[in-house]
C-alpha positions as CSV (number, residue, x, y, z in Angstrom):
1,X,-16.2,-51.4,20.0
2,X,-13.6,-48.8,22.0
3,X,-11.0,-51.4,20.9
4,X,-11.8,-52.0,17.0
5,X,-11.7,-48.0,17.0
6,X,-8.0,-48.3,18.2
7,X,-7.2,-50.8,15.7
8,X,-8.7,-48.7,12.8
9,X,-6.8,-45.9,14.0
10,X,-3.7,-47.5,13.5
11,X,-4.0,-48.2,10.1
12,X,-4.2,-44.2,9.3
13,X,-1.6,-42.5,8.0
14,X,-0.4,-39.6,10.1
15,X,-2.5,-37.0,7.7
16,X,-5.5,-39.2,8.0
17,X,-5.1,-39.0,12.0
18,X,-5.0,-35.0,12.1
19,X,-8.2,-35.3,9.5
20,X,-10.0,-37.8,12.6
21,X,-8.8,-35.6,15.3
22,X,-10.2,-32.7,13.8
23,X,-13.8,-34.2,13.1
24,X,-13.7,-35.5,16.6
25,X,-13.0,-32.2,18.0
26,X,-15.5,-30.1,15.9
27,X,-18.6,-32.6,17.2
28,X,-17.2,-31.6,20.5
29,X,-17.0,-27.9,20.2
30,X,-21.0,-27.5,21.0
31,X,-20.2,-28.6,24.3
32,X,-17.4,-26.3,24.9
33,X,-19.5,-23.5,23.3
34,X,-22.5,-23.9,25.3
35,X,-20.3,-24.3,28.5
36,X,-18.9,-20.4,27.4
37,X,-22.6,-19.3,27.3
38,X,-23.5,-20.6,30.3
39,X,-20.2,-19.4,32.0
40,X,-19.7,-15.9,30.0
41,X,-16.1,-17.4,30.0
42,X,-13.8,-19.3,27.8
43,X,-12.9,-18.2,23.8
44,X,-14.6,-20.5,21.3
45,X,-12.5,-18.8,18.8
46,X,-9.5,-20.5,20.3
47,X,-10.8,-23.5,20.0
48,X,-11.9,-23.2,16.4
49,X,-8.2,-22.1,15.2
50,X,-7.3,-25.7,16.7
51,X,-9.5,-27.1,14.3
52,X,-8.2,-24.9,11.6
53,X,-4.6,-26.2,12.1
54,X,-5.7,-29.9,12.3
55,X,-7.7,-29.8,9.0
56,X,-4.9,-27.4,7.3
57,X,-1.7,-29.9,8.7
58,X,-3.7,-32.8,6.8
59,X,-3.1,-31.2,3.7
60,X,0.6,-30.1,4.0
61,X,3.1,-30.0,6.5
62,X,2.2,-30.3,10.5
63,X,2.0,-27.0,11.6
64,X,4.1,-28.0,14.7
65,X,5.1,-24.2,15.6
66,X,1.4,-23.1,15.5
67,X,0.3,-25.8,17.4
68,X,2.6,-25.3,20.6
69,X,1.1,-22.0,20.2
70,X,-2.2,-22.6,20.2
71,X,-1.9,-25.1,23.2
72,X,-0.8,-22.0,25.6
73,X,-3.5,-20.2,24.4
74,X,-6.1,-23.6,25.2
75,X,-4.7,-23.7,28.6
76,X,-5.9,-20.4,29.6
77,X,-9.4,-20.6,28.3
78,X,-9.7,-24.6,29.7
79,X,-11.9,-24.7,32.8
80,X,-11.0,-26.0,35.7
81,X,-13.7,-28.5,37.3
82,X,-14.1,-26.6,40.7
83,X,-13.8,-22.4,38.8
84,X,-17.4,-22.9,37.6
85,X,-20.9,-24.1,39.0
86,X,-22.4,-25.1,35.9
87,X,-22.9,-28.7,34.9
88,X,-21.4,-28.0,31.4
89,X,-17.9,-27.5,32.4
90,X,-17.0,-31.7,32.6
91,X,-18.1,-31.5,28.9
92,X,-16.1,-28.4,28.6
93,X,-13.2,-29.8,30.0
94,X,-13.7,-33.1,27.7
95,X,-13.5,-30.6,24.5
96,X,-10.4,-29.2,25.7
97,X,-8.5,-32.1,26.5
98,X,-9.5,-34.0,22.8
99,X,-8.6,-30.8,21.4
100,X,-5.3,-30.8,23.4
101,X,-4.5,-34.2,22.5
102,X,-5.5,-33.5,19.0
103,X,-2.6,-30.4,18.8
104,X,0.0,-32.8,20.6
105,X,-0.5,-35.1,18.1
106,X,0.7,-32.9,15.3
107,X,3.7,-31.9,17.8
108,X,4.9,-35.2,18.0
109,X,3.2,-37.7,16.2
110,X,2.5,-40.0,19.0
111,X,-0.6,-42.1,18.2
112,X,-1.5,-42.6,22.2
113,X,-2.9,-38.7,21.6
114,X,-5.3,-40.1,19.1
115,X,-7.0,-42.6,21.4
116,X,-6.8,-40.0,24.3
117,X,-8.5,-37.9,21.5
118,X,-11.6,-40.6,20.7
119,X,-11.5,-41.4,24.5
120,X,-12.5,-37.7,25.7
121,X,-15.4,-38.1,23.1
122,X,-16.5,-41.4,24.6
123,X,-15.6,-40.5,28.3
124,X,-18.2,-37.4,27.7
125,X,-20.5,-39.7,26.2
126,X,-20.5,-41.9,29.3
127,X,-20.6,-39.2,31.6
128,X,-23.9,-37.6,30.1
129,X,-25.9,-40.9,30.2
130,X,-24.7,-41.3,33.8
131,X,-26.3,-38.3,34.3
132,X,-29.3,-38.0,32.5
133,X,-30.2,-41.8,33.4
134,X,-29.6,-40.7,37.2
135,X,-27.2,-43.9,37.1
136,X,-25.5,-44.6,40.0
137,X,-21.5,-45.5,39.6
138,X,-21.8,-48.5,41.8
139,X,-24.4,-50.4,39.6
140,X,-23.4,-53.4,38.4
141,X,-25.2,-52.8,35.3
142,X,-24.0,-49.4,34.9
143,X,-21.6,-49.6,32.0
144,X,-24.2,-52.2,30.0
145,X,-26.6,-49.5,30.4
146,X,-24.3,-46.9,29.1
147,X,-23.1,-49.2,26.4
148,X,-26.4,-49.6,25.2
149,X,-27.6,-46.0,25.1
150,X,-28.6,-44.9,21.9
151,X,-26.3,-41.4,22.6
152,X,-23.1,-44.1,23.0
153,X,-24.4,-46.0,20.2
154,X,-24.3,-43.2,18.0
155,X,-20.6,-41.8,19.0
156,X,-19.1,-44.7,18.7
157,X,-20.8,-45.9,15.2
158,X,-19.7,-42.0,13.8
159,X,-16.3,-42.8,15.0
160,X,-16.6,-45.9,12.8
161,X,-18.0,-44.2,10.1
162,X,-15.3,-41.7,10.0
163,X,-12.4,-43.8,10.2
164,X,-14.1,-46.5,7.5
165,X,-14.3,-43.3,5.2
166,X,-10.7,-42.5,6.2
167,X,-9.4,-45.8,5.5
168,X,-10.6,-45.7,1.8
169,X,-9.4,-42.4,1.0
170,X,-5.7,-42.8,1.6
171,X,-5.1,-39.8,-0.5
172,X,-7.3,-36.6,0.3
173,X,-7.7,-32.9,-0.9
174,X,-10.0,-30.2,0.9
175,X,-13.0,-31.3,-1.1
176,X,-12.2,-34.5,0.5
177,X,-12.2,-33.2,3.6
178,X,-15.3,-31.3,3.3
179,X,-17.1,-34.1,2.4
180,X,-15.6,-36.0,5.6
181,X,-16.9,-33.0,7.4
182,X,-20.5,-33.5,6.0
183,X,-20.3,-37.1,7.2
184,X,-19.4,-36.5,10.5
185,X,-22.9,-34.4,10.7
186,X,-23.8,-31.3,13.1
187,X,-24.1,-30.4,16.5
188,X,-23.3,-31.9,20.1
189,X,-22.6,-35.1,20.6
190,X,-24.3,-34.9,23.7
191,X,-27.6,-33.0,24.7
192,X,-26.4,-29.7,26.3
193,X,-30.3,-28.9,27.1
194,X,-30.2,-31.4,29.5
195,X,-27.7,-30.1,31.4
196,X,-28.6,-26.5,32.2
């Protein structure tokens, strides 16, 4: 299913790609916020500003300079895996990687950034499933278990649903983006309560 997502991303216009990246990152924000609260460190405001830049860019000219400036700020509030003891650190890092890739896309329009953004979300879900199911990485059936898990199925279905909706909207306005954000759903793509 991940290959299908990459194929669908290829069919999007640059502005549709910016919206898709914003939608992916928006659902990763709760895990970054949970980390910030647990670690008493970070800046959800920087992350939220990244979402604004993505959505605003999709409605007009890409905000390359703003994206570049925000990347510098994001780097300062992106956690290092060894710097914090909370198990939420890796999930916050995934969220930051997704936003970093999305902002990089605004700067250079390289499609690989969109694939990396979407993959950061599925990587986060994969790590979560392995953790809450206590799966050993050397289990032969670990990949199949993760792929069949409800959290992974929900994330892949969400990305497909959003891509299908975007492909049906060659032209869109702020009302369409609002409708896409409703379609995107609310809350995180993992259950951070399991990780405390």
